[in-house]
Steps between C-alpha positions, in 0.01 A plus 500: 500500500262546794748740659530704182867417452667376184808279522754386244592131478842416353423152370777235511793729571739203485334331204354569154138403438565504124788254511454194281543270801202645691199264494203638305269437795702742716441780252129415478473525877690830498268646235197404709654658808579824317147523361351428844707776667433822304589701813865386468752612237700198382859564388607225259868518404653279233823445312306300240258755358492308172305224678226722639265511201475123470478437874239746624124467494391557134236754610778719639660526156167584339346743749813613684651400832299581815576847632662350810777326302832684479714312250875558523816375333863490606731707279854551631671645192428651159494164321229361729301824480510497120401133489225483761332842531330467158364160612365655819335780303302247297331368815175676606592557866362800688840568661828408328821538694873433489719346769850620411682317776782428500568783257810396306534781247352821364154467344317737267134405528406710199732295281310175546331535158151451636220436249296808416157455665335689213664319211306209353798396289727450802706813438773547764655813642799661337719663769672708231196727495597637840151489650453129432201585281391188318215650303307822458247400766721469805814606678581172670798492735455140609459571872219751489226474758229446239640223286825368639672384816315598818767438764877447520688338790881530509750334732856380532620145556549334838673181604863382518567543126306825456604731219492878553236722344625834370297790648447653158312191382245548778491878456432466129200274558370731772525796263336309215210414730474858623484630141228250409311542831550133588531394868856403599604282794864468602519175696863477610866556415583141582847414627669800337453868584629814323826631642516836673701638209221407262246651736700822484465503124856402412445176309157535343600455136272236336808359329609373840206260487685228315736269686783335313468134405807282535582187304311262728180703460485618860445864583806688613396724787805728511318784324174424681665561836560858394122531463345249739599343830374170639332565836223239510131522415385641833765773519453595133133578562257619235543874467570638154638853496405561860144371506289187470283438194179313585262583218215267403237500224167649599213258454127531554362304793 
C-alpha cells in the first residue's frame, strides 16, 4: 500500500474456505485479515457457493461484501452453471467471477436463468424472448458489467487423466464475454492442444465437440484425436486463436 501497488491474493488455491470441514475459527481469522488489508484484493473461490451465506460474517450479507473481496465459483459445464450462478448472484460481492476450469462442455452463460434484479416477485429470465428481457425495466443478459458476472476464467484439464477441451467451447465463452464487455482470461489448454488441421479451419464444427461414450462410461478419444492432440501442458501453452487473453476487472484503489 505504501508503494502505491495493489496485489491480488488467491486464497487457499488447494482448498475451499467454505467447505463444511473447515473450522469456524479459520474463517473468522480470514475475515479479520481481509478487513485489515483493504489494499489487497482477495480472490475467494468455492465449489460450495450454497454454504457462503450461512458461513460469512452477517454484516457482509446485510451491507455487502468489502470491495476487496472477489467471490468466485467453479462451473465446468452447463449443469453447474445453471445450478450455481444464480446462487452466486444472490451474494452481495463487489466482484463476482467464474472459474471454468477444467471446462468439460459448452456453456451458455445467458441461459443460467438468473433472477431479475428488478423483480420483487422473483421473476426469472425467459430466453425465448431473444434479448433475455425479464421485465420492462431491464435488458439483462446475465453477464453484463452492471449487474452480472464480472470476470470469466477458462482453462483445460491437466494431469494424467486429463480430458480434452474443444476449442469452440473456449471461443464461445470468449465471445460471450466480449459481447457483454466482461474481462476474459484464458488460463491454459491443459494436456491437449488443437491439431494443425483444426487450426487451419478444417474441423471447427461445434458438433465435433461431443465425444462418444462407450458402455463402460469412459470417453472414447478416437474422434477427439481428429480435433485435439495430447502434447502436455507446457507444450500446449495458453494461446487461443493466436494470442493470450489476460483481462482482469478494473477496480478502484
